[in-house]
C-alpha positions in Angstrom: 71.3 131.2 85.3 70.6 132.0 81.6 71.1 135.7 80.8 69.2 137.9 78.3 72.1 137.8 75.8 72.3 134.0 75.9 68.5 133.8 75.4 68.6 136.2 72.4 71.7 134.4 70.9 69.9 131.0 71.1 66.9 132.5 69.3 69.1 133.7 66.4 71.0 130.5 66.2 67.8 128.3 66.2 66.3 130.5 63.5 69.2 129.8 61.1 69.5 126.1 62.1 65.8 125.6 61.4 65.8 127.2 57.9 64.9 124.4 55.5 64.2 122.0 58.3 61.1 120.0 59.2 59.9 122.9 61.3 59.5 125.1 58.2 58.3 122.2 56.0 61.7 121.4 54.5 63.6 118.2 53.9 62.6 115.1 56.0 65.1 112.4 56.9 64.1 108.8 57.5 66.6 108.4 60.4 65.2 111.5 62.1 61.7 110.2 61.8 62.8 106.8 63.1 64.5 108.4 66.1 61.4 110.4 66.9 59.3 107.3 66.7 61.8 105.4 69.0 61.6 108.2 71.6 57.8 108.3 71.4 57.5 104.5 71.6 60.0 104.3 74.5 58.2 107.0 76.5 54.8 105.3 76.0 56.1 101.8 76.8 58.2 102.9 79.8 61.4 101.7 78.1 62.6 105.3 78.2 62.4 107.3 81.4 62.1 111.1 81.7 65.3 112.7 82.9 63.2 114.2 85.7 60.1 112.4 86.7 56.8 113.9 87.6 55.7 114.0 91.3 52.1 113.3 90.2 51.3 110.3 87.9 47.5 110.8 87.6 46.1 112.9 84.7 43.0 114.1 86.5 45.0 115.2 89.6 47.5 117.1 87.4 44.6 118.9 85.6 42.8 119.6 88.8 45.7 121.6 90.1 45.8 124.0 87.1 44.3 127.4 86.4 44.5 129.8 83.5 45.9 133.3 83.8 44.6 136.4 82.0 46.3 135.4 78.8 44.7 132.0 78.8 48.0 130.3 79.6 47.7 127.6 82.3 49.8 127.2 85.5 49.8 125.1 88.6 48.2 126.6 91.7 50.3 124.5 94.1 53.7 125.4 92.5 55.9 128.2 93.9 57.3 129.6 90.6 59.6 132.0 92.6 61.4 129.0 94.2 65.1 129.0 93.3 66.4 126.0 95.2 69.3 124.6 93.3 68.5 120.9 94.0 64.7 120.6 94.5 63.5 123.3 92.1 59.8 123.4 92.7 59.0 125.4 89.5 60.4 122.5 87.4 57.3 120.5 88.4 55.4 122.5 85.8 57.4 120.9 83.0 57.7 117.4 84.5 53.9 117.2 85.1 53.3 118.5 81.6 55.5 115.7 80.2 53.6 113.1 82.2 50.3 114.5 80.9 51.7 114.3 77.3 52.5 110.6 77.8 49.0 110.0 79.2 47.5 112.0 76.3 49.2 109.7 73.7 48.0 106.6 75.6 44.4 107.8 76.1 41.6 106.3 73.9 38.6 108.3 75.2 38.1 111.2 72.7 36.7 113.7 75.2 39.5 113.1 77.7 42.0 113.3 74.9 40.8 116.7 73.9 40.9 117.9 77.5 44.5 116.6 77.9 45.6 118.2 74.6 44.1 121.6 75.5 45.7 121.6 78.9 49.1 120.6 77.7 49.2 123.3 75.1 48.1 126.0 77.6 50.7 124.7 80.1 53.4 124.9 77.4 52.4 128.4 76.5 52.7 129.5 80.1 56.2 128.1 80.5 57.4 129.5 77.1 56.0 132.9 78.1 57.6 133.0 81.5 60.8 131.2 80.6 61.8 130.3 84.2 65.4 129.5 84.9 67.4 128.4 88.0 70.9 129.2 89.4 71.9 125.6 88.9 73.0 125.0 85.3 71.8 121.4 85.5 68.1 122.4 85.4 68.5 125.0 82.6 70.9 123.1 80.3 70.1 119.4 81.0 66.9 118.6 82.8 64.5 121.1 81.3 65.7 120.8 77.7 65.3 117.0 77.9 61.8 117.2 79.4 60.7 119.9 77.0 62.2 117.9 74.1 60.1 114.9 75.1 57.0 117.0 75.2 57.7 118.5 71.8 58.3 115.1 70.2 55.1 113.7 71.8 53.0 116.7 70.8 54.7 117.6 67.5 51.6 117.1 65.4 49.5 119.2 67.8 51.8 122.2 68.0 51.6 125.3 65.9 54.6 126.3 63.9 55.2 129.2 66.3 54.9 127.0 69.4 57.3 124.4 67.9 59.9 127.1 67.1 59.7 128.6 70.6 59.9 125.2 72.2 62.9 124.4 70.1 64.6 127.5 71.4 64.2 126.3 74.9 65.4 122.8 74.0 68.4 124.3 72.2 69.9 125.3 75.6 70.8 121.7 76.0 72.2 121.2 72.5 75.9 121.3 71.9 75.3 122.4 68.2 73.8 125.6 69.5 76.1 126.2 72.5 79.6 124.7 71.8 80.5 125.4 75.5 78.5 122.4 76.4 81.1 120.2 74.7 83.3 120.7 77.9 81.0 118.4 79.9 82.0 114.8 80.2 80.7 111.5 81.7 77.1 111.3 82.7 76.4 115.0 82.0 77.8 114.6 78.5 75.4 111.7 77.9 72.4 113.6 79.2 73.3 116.6 77.0 73.6 114.2 74.0 70.0 113.2 74.7 68.7 116.8 74.6 70.9 117.4 71.5 69.2 114.5 69.7 65.8 115.7 70.8 66.6 119.2 69.4 67.7 117.5 66.1 64.4 115.6 65.9 62.3 118.7 66.7 64.1 120.9 64.1 65.0 118.3 61.6 68.6 119.1 62.1 70.8 116.1 61.1 74.0 117.8 62.2 72.7 117.8 65.8 72.1 114.1 65.8 75.5 113.4 64.1 77.2 115.6 66.8 75.4 113.7 69.6 76.4 110.4 68.2 80.0 111.5 68.0 79.9 112.7 71.6 78.5 109.3 72.7 81.2 107.4 70.9 83.8 109.7 72.5 82.5 109.1 76.0 82.9 105.3 75.4 86.6 105.8 75.0 88.9 105.6 78.0 89.9 108.9 79.5 92.6 110.2 81.8 90.1 112.0 84.0 86.3 112.1 84.0 84.4 109.2 82.4 85.4 105.6 81.7 88.8 104.5 82.8 90.9 101.6 81.4 90.4 99.7 84.7 86.6 99.7 84.2 85.9 102.3 86.8 84.1 105.6 86.3 85.1 109.1 87.4 82.9 112.2 87.5 83.6 115.8 88.6 87.3 115.3 88.3 89.4 112.3 89.4 86.8 111.0 91.8 85.4 107.4 91.8 81.7 107.6 91.1 80.3 104.1 90.3 76.9 104.9 91.9 75.3 108.3 91.3 76.9 109.5 88.1 78.1 106.0 87.1 74.7 104.5 87.4 73.2 107.5 85.5 75.9 107.0 82.8 74.6 103.4 82.2 71.0 104.5 82.2 71.6 107.5 79.9 73.6 105.4 77.4 70.9 102.8 77.4 68.3 105.4 76.5 70.5 106.8 73.8 71.0 103.3 72.3 67.3 102.9 72.3 66.8 106.2 70.6 69.3 105.5 67.9 68.2 101.9 67.3 67.5 101.0 63.7 69.3 104.0 62.3 72.8 104.7 60.8 73.7 106.3 64.1 73.6 103.2 66.2 76.9 102.3 67.9 78.9 99.2 67.0 79.8 96.2 69.2 83.4 97.5 69.3 82.3 101.0 70.4 80.0 99.4 73.1 82.7 97.1 74.6 84.0 99.7 77.2 80.4 100.0 78.5 80.1 96.2 78.8 83.5 96.1 80.6 82.5 98.9 83.0 79.3 97.1 83.9 80.8 93.6 84.3 84.4 94.3 85.4 83.7 97.4 87.4 80.2 97.8 88.7 79.6 94.0 89.1 82.6 93.5 91.3 81.7 96.4 93.5 78.2 95.0 93.9 77.4 92.7 96.8 74.2 91.0 95.8 71.7 93.8 95.3 73.9 96.4 97.1 76.5 98.7 95.6 79.6 99.6 97.7 78.4 102.9 99.4 81.9 104.4 99.3 81.7 104.4 95.4 78.4 106.4 95.3 79.7 109.9 95.9 77.4 112.4 97.5 74.3 110.4 96.5 75.0 108.2 99.5 73.4 110.9 101.6 70.1 110.6 99.8 67.0 108.8 101.1 66.4 105.2 99.8 69.2 105.5 97.3 70.2 102.1 95.8 71.5 102.5 92.3 71.5 98.8 91.4 67.7 98.7 91.5 67.6 101.7 89.1 69.9 100.0 86.5 68.1 96.7 86.3 65.8 97.9 83.5 68.6 99.6 81.5 70.7 96.4 81.9 67.8 94.3 80.7 67.5 96.5 77.6 71.2 96.2 76.9 71.0 92.4 77.3 68.5 92.5 74.4 70.5 94.9 72.2 72.0 93.0 69.2 75.2 95.1 69.2 75.9 94.7 72.9 78.9 92.5 73.8 78.9 90.1 76.8 75.0 90.0 76.8 74.9 86.6 78.7 77.1 87.9 81.5 74.9 91.0 81.8 71.8 88.8 82.1 73.6 86.8 84.9 74.4 90.1 86.7 70.8 91.2 86.5 69.8 87.8 88.0 72.2 88.3 90.9 70.8 91.8 91.6 67.2 90.6 91.5 67.8 87.6 93.7 70.4 89.3 96.0 72.8 86.5 95.2 76.4 86.9 96.4 79.1 85.3 94.2 82.7 84.3 94.8 84.6 86.8 92.7 87.6 87.0 95.0 90.2 89.8 94.8 90.1 92.7 92.3 92.5 95.7 92.2 91.6 98.8 90.2 94.8 100.5 89.1 93.4 103.8 88.0 91.0 104.2 90.9 93.6 102.8 93.4 90.8 100.7 94.8 91.0 97.1 96.3 87.9 94.9 96.4 87.4 91.5 97.9 84.0 90.1 96.9 82.8 86.6 98.0 79.5 85.0 98.9 79.9 85.8 102.6 82.3 88.7 102.7 82.8 92.0 100.9 85.7 94.4 101.6 87.0 97.5 99.9 90.0 99.8 100.6 90.4 103.2 99.0 94.0 104.2 98.2 94.9 107.3 96.3 97.3 109.4 94.3 98.3 113.0 94.0 95.7 113.7 91.3 92.7 112.4 93.1 90.1 114.6 94.7 88.6 114.4 98.2 85.0 113.5 98.7 82.4 115.8 97.1 80.1 118.3 98.9 77.8 120.0 96.3 74.4 121.5 96.6 74.2 121.0 100.4 74.6 117.2 100.1 77.0 115.0 102.0 77.9 117.9 104.2 79.4 115.8 107.0 81.8 113.9 104.8 85.0 115.5 105.9 86.5 112.3 107.3 85.1 110.2 104.4 87.6 112.1 102.1 90.8 110.6 103.7 92.5 107.7 102.0 92.2 104.4 103.7 88.4 104.4 103.9 87.0 100.8 104.0 83.7 99.0 103.4 83.0 95.7 105.2 79.8 93.7 104.5 78.4 90.3 105.2 74.7 90.8 104.3 74.7 94.0 102.1 72.4 95.8 104.5 75.1 97.1 106.8 75.0 100.8 105.7 71.7 101.2 103.8 70.0 104.5 104.8 72.4 104.9 107.6 73.3 108.5 106.9 70.9 110.2 109.4 72.2 108.2 112.4 75.9 107.7 111.3 78.6 109.1 113.5 80.9 110.8 110.9 83.8 110.9 113.3 84.0 107.1 113.1 84.3 106.4 109.4 85.6 102.8 108.9 89.3 102.7 108.0 90.1 106.3 109.1 92.0 107.8 112.0 90.4 111.0 113.2 89.9 113.4 116.1 86.4 113.1 117.5 84.3 116.1 116.4 80.6 117.0 116.6 78.5 117.6 113.5 79.0 121.4 113.8 82.8 120.9 114.0 82.8 118.6 111.0 80.8 121.1 108.9 83.1 123.9 109.9 86.0 122.4 108.0 86.8 123.9 104.6 85.0 122.3 101.7 87.4 119.6 100.2 85.4 119.2 97.0 88.1 120.6 94.7 91.1 119.7 96.8 93.5 117.0 95.6 95.1 114.4 97.8 98.8 114.8 98.7 101.4 112.3 99.8 103.3 109.2 98.7 101.3 106.3 97.3 102.4 102.9 96.0 100.7 99.7 94.8 101.6 96.2 93.9 99.5 93.3 92.4 100.4 89.6 92.0 98.4 86.4 91.7 95.6 86.6 94.3 97.2 89.4 96.3 97.3 93.2 96.3 99.1 96.0 98.3 97.9 99.6 98.5 100.2 101.9 100.5 99.6 105.5 101.7 101.8 108.1 103.4 100.0 111.4 103.8 99.2 114.3 106.0 95.5 115.3 106.4 95.1 118.8 108.0 97.9 118.2 110.4 97.4 114.5 111.0 100.3 112.4 109.8 99.7 108.8 108.8 101.3 105.8 107.1 98.8 103.1 106.1 99.0 100.0 104.0 96.4 97.4 103.1 97.5 93.9 102.2 94.7 91.9 100.6 94.2 88.3 99.4 91.2 86.6 97.9 89.3 86.2 101.2 90.9 88.5 103.8 92.8 91.7 104.4 95.2 93.2 107.0 95.6 96.9 107.5 98.7 98.5 109.1 99.0 102.0 110.4 102.1 103.7 111.8 103.6 107.2 112.5 100.2 108.5 113.3 100.2 111.8 115.1 98.7 115.3 114.9 100.3 118.7 115.3 97.9 119.7 118.1 98.5 116.5 120.1 94.8 115.8 120.3 93.5 112.3 121.0 92.6 110.3 117.9 90.6 107.1 117.2 91.2 104.6 114.5 87.8 103.2 113.4 87.7 99.6 112.2 84.0 99.5 111.5 80.7 101.2 112.1 77.5 99.6 110.9 74.0 98.5 111.9 74.1 96.5 115.1 72.6 93.0 114.7 71.8 92.4 118.4 75.0 90.6 119.6 78.7 90.4 119.2 81.5 88.4 120.8 84.9 89.5 122.0 87.5 86.9 122.9 90.8 88.6 123.7 91.8 90.6 120.6 89.2 88.9 118.3 85.8 90.5 117.8 83.0 88.9 115.8 79.9 90.8 114.7 77.4 90.1 111.9 79.4 87.3 110.4 82.6 89.3 110.2 85.8 88.5 112.2 88.2 91.3 113.3 91.6 90.3 114.7 93.4 93.2 116.5 97.1 92.4 116.0 98.5 95.7 117.4 97.2 99.0 118.6 95.7 101.0 121.4 92.7 100.2 123.7 90.0 98.3 121.8 86.4 99.7 122.1 83.3 97.9 121.0 80.2 100.0 121.3 76.5 99.1 120.6 74.5 102.3 120.9 71.0 103.6 119.9 71.3 106.7 117.8 68.7 109.1 116.4 68.8 111.7 113.7 67.1 113.3 110.8 67.6 113.0 107.0 68.5 116.7 106.6 71.4 116.3 109.0 73.8 115.3 106.2 71.7 116.5 103.3 70.1 119.9 103.7 68.0 119.4 100.6 65.9 116.7 102.4 63.2 117.2 105.0 63.8 116.6 108.7 62.5 113.1 108.5 63.3 111.3 111.8 65.4 108.1 111.9 66.8 105.9 114.6 68.8 102.7 114.7 71.3 100.7 116.8 74.8 101.0 115.6 77.9 98.8 116.3 81.2 100.6 116.4 84.6 99.0 116.7 87.6 101.4 117.2 91.0 101.8 118.8 92.3 104.6 120.9 95.2 105.6 118.8 98.7 105.1 120.2 100.7 105.8 117.1 100.4 102.5 115.3 97.9 99.7 114.8 97.3 96.4 112.8 94.2 94.4 112.3 92.8 91.8 109.9 89.3 91.4 108.7 87.6 88.4 107.1 84.4 86.3 107.2 83.7 84.6 110.5 84.1 81.3 108.6 87.6 82.2 107.3 90.9 81.5 109.0 93.5 83.6 107.3 96.7 84.0 109.2 98.7 87.2 108.6 102.1 87.9 110.4 103.1 91.5 110.9 106.9 91.7 110.2 107.5 95.5 110.2 105.1 98.3 111.0 106.7 101.8 111.1 106.5 105.0 109.1 109.4 103.9 106.9 108.4 100.2 106.3 105.3 98.1 106.6 105.6 94.4 105.8 103.6 91.2 106.4 103.7 87.5 105.7 100.6 86.6 103.7 98.5 83.5 104.6 100.0 81.6 101.6 103.6 82.3 102.9 104.5 85.1 100.5 106.0 88.3 101.8 104.6 91.7 100.9 105.9 95.1 101.8 105.5 98.8 101.3 108.7 100.9 101.5 108.5 104.6 102.3 112.3 104.9 102.6 114.9 102.9 100.8 116.0 99.9 102.9 115.7 96.3 103.6 114.4 93.8 106.2 115.0 90.2 107.1 112.4 87.4 107.9 113.1 83.7 108.4 116.7 84.1 107.2 115.8 85.9 103.9 116.5 89.6 103.3 114.1 91.7 101.3 114.9 95.2 99.9 113.0 98.0 98.2 113.2 101.6 97.1 111.3 104.6 98.6 107.8 104.7 97.4 107.8 101.1 96.2 105.3 98.3 97.1 106.3 94.6 96.5 104.9 91.1 96.7 107.8 88.7 96.8 
């Protein structure tokens, strides 16, 4: 929420910032004019997208829902301006609809309609300026609304009175780091969006320092960080040390693309060297976690609980714009990535290990697999603004994604059983019991973690305790298959636990031959463990079950679940149905986990200093060490 003092302080600051600027008829700058034209052209052509889009796209419908108050200011009769919902803030529709109308106004050629649109827009602006609505969620006040109002101001600048322009600039200034230095603390996707509003503030007020400041922030966000933002392994973190390729990662790409478009043709444009980390994030990070047109759902954060969320569709247009940007490195590869998304083409990328994110990926034309490791600085899964509220088990290290088509988990949230998260060992709990757990959003992982990478092989080892459940887990992966070992698994209360191998949409049939299960083109070999369960059940649910911000939209689907009744240890391999990768389990206990890889190499994770022998050779290691021999 924005308090009275903050409002007053921004008015004073904006007054001094705008002295001698274009608002008061002062010095004009060619780059500022160019940026303003870029924003206008981008909004009119659709190259630039509003930060928050309008729920209504038709001008006549928008106008029909308005009415003037006693002051002659215009408001919407269907908008609840008292609404204070942190996520779906209904009052914000006043601004997003006004922005849409401003775009349609600039595109309209009929003189009478143009006059009607103009009059309506100015009256709508006066109403919002007069009321100055705010929300408890900072994102609306500092990011969304300043960006939308900045767009309106730039589109309507020649139609606004000096008084209207100054008051509008004061509202836009709330998203400008030149007015509020505290905004400099934001990073990643939020920093990029705040740079947009800072640039728009600079264009509205003629303040070159604002644009210079934004360009500096953008360049800084394209440098590798030790926390939020881009990492040296081409992954992206947001809200702390938390992998966020979808959601904020996709927004980071889209936001940067818009900023590059805004700054094009000016001295503020970024160089190829500055843009290289962005190209690497897209091609060495996002691309390898994409399976055709699907992004790995475990990399999407809380946005995975939203309806029809598929970030790859949303970044096609930004990627296309980057592929046409002269300064952008690796443009041909970006174009190929776009083609794979559009055609849902799967490629044989093989094994990739992400050292900062502690994340293993196998990505081939008929098989996708990922395994989430961890370290003692990483955070559990995120529950914010009543989204992803059932994700308690999704936070535990060892979570996996297994895909053959890419459709295995799309829109599965309403019917998913969150006690059976693939890769986890957990006590079975109802929705209410899962929600009753304390929020892990700001809680870091704890335990012993080790990793090893060699040619075509990777090891990720975990020894941790999760709310009384002890577990030792290691994933051994090669280019086309993985084996996961679990040992020392017990809980303080002695309650029964299940180890989930997979839960996804049921395709209509599966086969089980001894300890080998095949479903949807994926083969699971159970090498050790408790009783094997293969369930195909019809489930129903609603979309607000895991995301309170959504309506109670009903959903139903048949789900396939493969899990083990836990007996303290387990081992299973996973691969495409058409792959025969032979893993041999050598040791599987809480002090040592070791396997023979399909190519004959030995790999091990030591949780206690020691050694082991296999086929006449002795192998040794230190505590907390993973090795590929």
